[in-house]
N, CA and C atoms as an extended XYZ file, in Angstrom:
264
Properties=species:S:1:pos:R:3:atomname:S:1:resname:S:1:resid:I:1 pbc="F F F"
N       -28.351        0.277       -3.597 N   UNK     1
C       -26.977        0.681       -3.380 CA  UNK     1
C       -26.956        2.108       -2.836 C   UNK     1
N       -26.112        2.324       -1.850 N   UNK     2
C       -26.003        3.629       -1.215 CA  UNK     2
C       -25.296        4.610       -2.140 C   UNK     2
N       -25.748        5.841       -2.110 N   UNK     3
C       -25.088        6.880       -2.901 CA  UNK     3
C       -24.079        7.656       -2.058 C   UNK     3
N       -23.852        7.203       -0.843 N   UNK     4
C       -22.871        7.852        0.018 CA  UNK     4
C       -21.463        7.654       -0.557 C   UNK     4
N       -20.611        8.663       -0.464 N   UNK     5
C       -19.246        8.525       -0.991 CA  UNK     5
C       -18.397        7.589       -0.146 C   UNK     5
N       -17.410        7.030       -0.776 N   UNK     6
C       -16.441        6.146       -0.131 CA  UNK     6
C       -15.077        6.820       -0.144 C   UNK     6
N       -14.243        6.447        0.808 N   UNK     7
C       -12.841        6.858        0.829 CA  UNK     7
C       -12.022        5.629        0.476 C   UNK     7
N       -11.204        5.725       -0.564 N   UNK     8
C       -10.343        4.631       -0.977 CA  UNK     8
C        -8.901        5.044       -0.680 C   UNK     8
N        -8.261        4.249        0.166 N   UNK     9
C        -6.869        4.494        0.560 CA  UNK     9
C        -6.030        3.441       -0.154 C   UNK     9
N        -5.177        3.898       -1.046 N   UNK    10
C        -4.454        2.989       -1.930 CA  UNK    10
C        -3.076        2.633       -1.371 C   UNK    10
N        -2.895        1.363       -1.091 N   UNK    11
C        -1.609        0.751       -0.769 CA  UNK    11
C        -0.796        1.439        0.331 C   UNK    11
N        -1.367        1.651        1.509 N   UNK    12
C        -0.576        2.233        2.596 CA  UNK    12
C         0.281        1.144        3.252 C   UNK    12
N         1.335        0.771        2.558 N   UNK    13
C         2.139       -0.382        2.947 CA  UNK    13
C         3.556        0.007        3.315 C   UNK    13
N         4.191       -0.884        4.081 N   UNK    14
C         5.560       -0.675        4.532 CA  UNK    14
C         6.485       -0.399        3.353 C   UNK    14
N         6.321       -1.107        2.262 N   UNK    15
C         7.211       -0.963        1.105 CA  UNK    15
C         7.214        0.470        0.553 C   UNK    15
N         6.129        1.207        0.767 N   UNK    16
C         6.039        2.586        0.286 CA  UNK    16
C         6.290        3.608        1.400 C   UNK    16
N         6.316        3.140        2.665 N   UNK    17
C         6.461        4.043        3.806 CA  UNK    17
C         7.838        4.022        4.443 C   UNK    17
N         8.467        2.865        4.475 N   UNK    18
C         9.749        2.708        5.164 CA  UNK    18
C        10.855        3.443        4.398 C   UNK    18
N        11.502        4.408        5.033 N   UNK    19
C        12.548        5.168        4.335 CA  UNK    19
C        13.684        4.312        3.775 C   UNK    19
N        13.877        3.108        4.309 N   UNK    20
C        14.945        2.253        3.790 CA  UNK    20
C        14.535        1.492        2.525 C   UNK    20
N        13.269        1.579        2.153 N   UNK    21
C        12.781        0.907        0.946 CA  UNK    21
C        13.096        1.731       -0.296 C   UNK    21
N        13.493        1.057       -1.350 N   UNK    22
C        13.739        1.750       -2.619 CA  UNK    22
C        12.463        2.366       -3.192 C   UNK    22
N        11.311        1.917       -2.726 N   UNK    23
C        10.037        2.445       -3.214 CA  UNK    23
C         9.394        3.422       -2.235 C   UNK    23
N        10.125        3.839       -1.229 N   UNK    24
C         9.561        4.751       -0.231 CA  UNK    24
C         9.203        6.093       -0.854 C   UNK    24
N         8.073        6.603       -0.418 N   UNK    25
C         7.657        7.932       -0.846 CA  UNK    25
C         8.037        8.929        0.246 C   UNK    25
N         8.759        9.975       -0.102 N   UNK    26
C         9.138       10.953        0.922 CA  UNK    26
C         7.929       11.694        1.496 C   UNK    26
N         6.808       11.625        0.828 N   UNK    27
C         5.597       12.311        1.289 CA  UNK    27
C         4.588       11.362        1.935 C   UNK    27
N         4.997       10.122        2.203 N   UNK    28
C         4.062        9.135        2.731 CA  UNK    28
C         3.417        9.606        4.039 C   UNK    28
N         4.211       10.011        5.007 N   UNK    29
C         3.668       10.426        6.305 CA  UNK    29
C         2.793       11.664        6.172 C   UNK    29
N         3.180       12.586        5.319 N   UNK    30
C         2.362       13.790        5.114 CA  UNK    30
C         1.002       13.421        4.531 C   UNK    30
N         0.997       12.474        3.589 N   UNK    31
C        -0.275       12.025        3.017 CA  UNK    31
C        -1.122       11.318        4.075 C   UNK    31
N        -0.493       10.477        4.890 N   UNK    32
C        -1.219        9.778        5.949 CA  UNK    32
C        -1.816       10.773        6.941 C   UNK    32
N        -1.094       11.854        7.214 N   UNK    33
C        -1.601       12.882        8.127 CA  UNK    33
C        -2.854       13.572        7.579 C   UNK    33
N        -2.981       13.636        6.274 N   UNK    34
C        -4.169       14.233        5.644 CA  UNK    34
C        -5.316       13.225        5.606 C   UNK    34
N        -4.991       11.974        5.338 N   UNK    35
C        -6.018       10.930        5.200 CA  UNK    35
C        -6.640       10.562        6.545 C   UNK    35
N        -5.823       10.424        7.562 N   UNK    36
C        -6.305        9.919        8.857 CA  UNK    36
C        -7.496       10.699        9.424 C   UNK    36
N        -7.500       12.028        9.399 N   UNK    37
C        -8.659       12.746        9.939 CA  UNK    37
C        -9.947       12.558        9.123 C   UNK    37
N        -9.816       12.087        7.891 N   UNK    38
C       -10.997       11.856        7.056 CA  UNK    38
C       -11.747       10.574        7.438 C   UNK    38
N       -11.056        9.632        8.040 N   UNK    39
C       -11.632        8.318        8.303 CA  UNK    39
C       -12.955        8.351        9.063 C   UNK    39
N       -13.084        9.111       10.154 N   UNK    40
C       -14.362        9.091       10.877 CA  UNK    40
C       -15.557        9.542       10.028 C   UNK    40
N       -15.329       10.454        9.107 N   UNK    41
C       -16.424       10.957        8.270 CA  UNK    41
C       -16.962        9.875        7.337 C   UNK    41
N       -16.162        8.870        7.025 N   UNK    42
C       -16.580        7.821        6.099 CA  UNK    42
C       -17.037        6.548        6.804 C   UNK    42
N       -16.767        6.447        8.095 N   UNK    43
C       -17.231        5.294        8.863 CA  UNK    43
C       -16.821        3.974        8.234 C   UNK    43
N       -17.839        3.144        7.925 N   UNK    44
C       -17.549        1.826        7.336 CA  UNK    44
C       -17.438        1.880        5.811 C   UNK    44
N       -17.369        3.088        5.249 N   UNK    45
C       -17.221        3.252        3.804 CA  UNK    45
C       -15.781        3.631        3.452 C   UNK    45
N       -14.840        2.931        4.068 N   UNK    46
C       -13.415        3.108        3.785 CA  UNK    46
C       -12.900        1.796        3.210 C   UNK    46
N       -12.271        1.900        2.061 N   UNK    47
C       -11.671        0.732        1.417 CA  UNK    47
C       -10.166        0.954        1.372 C   UNK    47
N        -9.420        0.017        1.941 N   UNK    48
C        -7.961        0.089        1.949 CA  UNK    48
C        -7.449       -1.015        1.036 C   UNK    48
N        -6.658       -0.640        0.032 N   UNK    49
C        -6.106       -1.635       -0.887 CA  UNK    49
C        -4.708       -2.020       -0.429 C   UNK    49
N        -4.271       -3.164       -0.921 N   UNK    50
C        -2.939       -3.662       -0.591 CA  UNK    50
C        -2.373       -4.327       -1.833 C   UNK    50
N        -1.274       -3.774       -2.346 N   UNK    51
C        -0.631       -4.342       -3.530 CA  UNK    51
C         0.178       -5.556       -3.119 C   UNK    51
N         0.046       -6.626       -3.882 N   UNK    52
C         0.823       -7.841       -3.649 CA  UNK    52
C         1.424       -8.305       -4.966 C   UNK    52
N         2.635       -8.829       -4.907 N   UNK    53
C         3.248       -9.333       -6.133 CA  UNK    53
C         2.550      -10.610       -6.585 C   UNK    53
N         2.565      -10.820       -7.865 N   UNK    54
C         2.014      -12.067       -8.396 CA  UNK    54
C         3.047      -13.175       -8.226 C   UNK    54
N         2.599      -14.405       -8.281 N   UNK    55
C         3.508      -15.542       -8.166 CA  UNK    55
C         4.323      -15.723       -9.443 C   UNK    55
N         3.784      -15.262      -10.556 N   UNK    56
C         4.436      -15.465      -11.848 CA  UNK    56
C         5.532      -14.425      -12.084 C   UNK    56
N         6.634      -14.879      -12.631 N   UNK    57
C         7.706      -13.964      -13.042 CA  UNK    57
C         7.856      -14.017      -14.561 C   UNK    57
N         6.786      -14.409      -15.224 N   UNK    58
C         6.758      -14.487      -16.683 CA  UNK    58
C         6.575      -13.087      -17.261 C   UNK    58
N         7.041      -12.884      -18.453 N   UNK    59
C         6.802      -11.633      -19.180 CA  UNK    59
C         7.332      -10.414      -18.463 C   UNK    59
N         6.554       -9.357      -18.462 N   UNK    60
C         7.007       -8.082      -17.907 CA  UNK    60
C         7.248       -8.150      -16.402 C   UNK    60
N         6.547       -9.039      -15.688 N   UNK    61
C         6.789       -9.146      -14.243 CA  UNK    61
C         8.213       -9.628      -13.966 C   UNK    61
N         8.718      -10.531      -14.771 N   UNK    62
C        10.094      -10.985      -14.597 CA  UNK    62
C        11.077       -9.840      -14.732 C   UNK    62
N        10.884       -9.011      -15.731 N   UNK    63
C        11.745       -7.847      -15.938 CA  UNK    63
C        11.608       -6.845      -14.798 C   UNK    63
N        10.390       -6.672      -14.344 N   UNK    64
C        10.117       -5.728      -13.260 CA  UNK    64
C        10.860       -6.129      -11.992 C   UNK    64
N        10.723       -7.388      -11.590 N   UNK    65
C        11.386       -7.838      -10.370 CA  UNK    65
C        12.892       -7.983      -10.554 C   UNK    65
N        13.353       -8.196      -11.760 N   UNK    66
C        14.796       -8.190      -12.015 CA  UNK    66
C        15.359       -6.786      -11.760 C   UNK    66
N        14.587       -5.771      -12.102 N   UNK    67
C        15.019       -4.387      -11.884 CA  UNK    67
C        14.912       -3.980      -10.418 C   UNK    67
N        14.015       -4.603       -9.670 N   UNK    68
C        13.770       -4.264       -8.263 CA  UNK    68
C        13.862       -5.532       -7.407 C   UNK    68
N        15.033       -6.150       -7.310 N   UNK    69
C        15.147       -7.443       -6.613 CA  UNK    69
C        14.760       -7.386       -5.132 C   UNK    69
N        14.889       -6.236       -4.495 N   UNK    70
C        14.522       -6.154       -3.084 CA  UNK    70
C        13.035       -6.463       -2.873 C   UNK    70
N        12.221       -6.202       -3.875 N   UNK    71
C        10.776       -6.413       -3.773 CA  UNK    71
C        10.351       -7.818       -4.183 C   UNK    71
N        11.284       -8.606       -4.673 N   UNK    72
C        10.969       -9.963       -5.122 CA  UNK    72
C        11.010      -10.915       -3.929 C   UNK    72
N        10.041      -10.718       -3.061 N   UNK    73
C         9.892      -11.535       -1.856 CA  UNK    73
C         8.455      -12.052       -1.829 C   UNK    73
N         8.189      -13.076       -1.033 N   UNK    74
C         6.823      -13.593       -0.965 CA  UNK    74
C         5.827      -12.528       -0.502 C   UNK    74
N         4.591      -12.673       -0.901 N   UNK    75
C         3.537      -11.715       -0.537 CA  UNK    75
C         3.376      -11.595        0.973 C   UNK    75
N         3.812      -12.607        1.720 N   UNK    76
C         3.700      -12.590        3.180 CA  UNK    76
C         4.811      -11.787        3.850 C   UNK    76
N         5.785      -11.317        3.080 N   UNK    77
C         6.897      -10.552        3.646 CA  UNK    77
C         6.372       -9.273        4.284 C   UNK    77
N         7.024       -8.822        5.355 N   UNK    78
C         6.591       -7.610        6.061 CA  UNK    78
C         6.587       -6.370        5.165 C   UNK    78
N         7.354       -6.373        4.070 N   UNK    79
C         7.328       -5.232        3.154 CA  UNK    79
C         5.926       -4.942        2.639 C   UNK    79
N         5.119       -5.986        2.510 N   UNK    80
C         3.778       -5.824        1.953 CA  UNK    80
C         2.697       -5.653        3.004 C   UNK    80
N         3.112       -5.604        4.297 N   UNK    81
C         2.141       -5.348        5.362 CA  UNK    81
C         1.612       -3.925        5.248 C   UNK    81
N         0.393       -3.732        5.728 N   UNK    82
C        -0.121       -2.377        5.870 CA  UNK    82
C         0.641       -1.690        6.999 C   UNK    82
N         0.838       -0.394        6.882 N   UNK    83
C         1.449        0.353        7.982 CA  UNK    83
C         0.489        0.310        9.163 C   UNK    83
N         1.021        0.480       10.353 N   UNK    84
C         0.174        0.336       11.545 CA  UNK    84
C        -1.010        1.299       11.533 C   UNK    84
N        -0.838        2.480       10.987 N   UNK    85
C        -1.930        3.456       10.940 CA  UNK    85
C        -3.091        2.970       10.082 C   UNK    85
N        -2.819        2.115        9.125 N   UNK    86
C        -3.855        1.646        8.212 CA  UNK    86
C        -4.386        0.268        8.582 C   UNK    86
N        -3.705       -0.419        9.452 N   UNK    87
C        -4.057       -1.791        9.769 CA  UNK    87
C        -5.194       -1.916       10.770 C   UNK    87
N        -5.676       -0.814       11.293 N   UNK    88
C        -6.751       -0.879       12.300 CA  UNK    88
C        -8.107       -0.875       11.667 C   UNK    88
């Protein structure tokens, strides 16, 4: 196993980037501007995660999506797409 460091980019998705989303981060673009120049230094050691809702609405997930109904869409919805900067 390589001891080289990895860059992990967590959930760079439309749901967190689009200003019209209730989950938008006002600092999303600023964070992306810091992350993007790091990518070449890590080459193929970049891991990009993507959060997806579970199919189950049992237990706490039911309460969660009841509180945030805009996010209660299928995992294939564009809200869960990676932003274009991260999709390459």
